[in-house]
N, C-alpha and C positions, 0 to 999 in steps of 0.2 A: 118375545120380550119378557113374560113370566112375572108381571108386577100385579100385586093384588092390593085392594085398599086395606090398610092396617087400621087408620082411624082418622077423623076428623077433629081439626080443634078452630072453631069459629069457621072463617071462610077460607080455610087450607085444608086440603086432603093429604094425606101422606099415603105415600104409594111404596110398597116394598117388594124386594125381589131377593131371595134367600140365597140363590146359588147361580152366577156368583153375586154376592151381597151388592145390594144397591138400595139407596132410599131417597124418594124424590118428594118434593113438597109442590104442589101444584094449587095455585090459587083457584077456588070455586066462584069465579065471575063470568058473566055474560060475556064479555071481551078481554083478552089478554094482549098485553103489549106486545110489540114483534121482538123485543129483546128478550123478554121473560120467556116467551116461546121457544125461541132459539136455545136460551140456558135449559130449559127443561128438555129439550130434545137432546142437546150436548151432554148433560147428564145422565141421559137413558142409553148413551152411547149409540145412538142412531144418527143416520145422515138425513138430511133434507128429504132426499128421495125416498128413503125407507119410511120416514114418517108420514109422509103424503101418501104412499101406499096402503098404509094402515087406515088411513080415514076413510 
């Protein structure tokens, strides 16, 4: 994946990848809504199976 933690603003973590460029905003909460999690996975250009494999 190649993402690294760029910074944190309040309860949100900014993750960044330089090549190819991508930036994700991930809430730093104990639980995430299903839709929020799916959006993060989609923005990272991952499939659900790929994401589960990374866990």
